[in-house]
N, C-alpha and C positions, 0 to 999 in steps of 0.2 A: 679520368675517373670522376664521376659526378659526386658532389657532396650530398650525401643522403642524411636527412635529419629524421630522428625518431619522433613519431607522434606520441604525445603524452597519453597515458592511460586515463580513462574516465573513472573517477572515484564514485563509489556507491555511498549515498547518504544512509548511514546505518539506522538512524531513527526511522526514516521512511521505509527502509527495507523490512523493519519489524512490524510496522503498522499497516502496510499495504501489500497485497498480493496481486500479481499480474497473471491473468489466465492465458491459456494457449492462444486464444483468439485476440488477445491484446486488451481485454477489458480490465479495469482496475477495480479491485474489491477492497472494501474496508469494513471494519467492525463498528458496531454502534458504541456510542459513549454512554455514560451514566450507568454502567453495569456493575461496578464494584462497590459502590457506597450505598448504604441504606437498602439492602436487598430484601430484608425481612418484610417490609411493608408492601413490596411489589407482588403482584399476583404471579402465579406459576406460569401463566400464559405469557406474560411480559418477560419473565426470566428465561423462558424457552426461546423467545424471539431474539434475545441477546446472543445466542449461540451462532446465529446465522451471519454470514457476511453479505454485505450489500454492494451493488454496483455503484460506483462513484459517478456523480454527474459530470457532464462534459466540461464544465468551467475549470476544474482543477486537474483534469487528467493529464494535460500536457506538462504541467509543472511536476506532477508525481513521476511521470515517465522520464523526465530529465534528471530527477534525483535518484531514480533506480534504473540506470541505463542498461543493465544486463538482464532485466526482467526476472528477478528472483522469484521463484514459484514456491 
């Protein structure tokens, strides 16, 4: 009988899972910063733009996908 070792589970970085969303096609989405503080002086157009999530640039996508291995949607 061969000695079978269990592979350890990949842990999700919970902070990254809350901040980033991975789409069905594998793109990483993130929210804009600067949206909670001093909102009264920002125009309504700018405040509306904060609601949208943006596609992350390619430089940090690999790192985020490593932190969120199961692709929490």
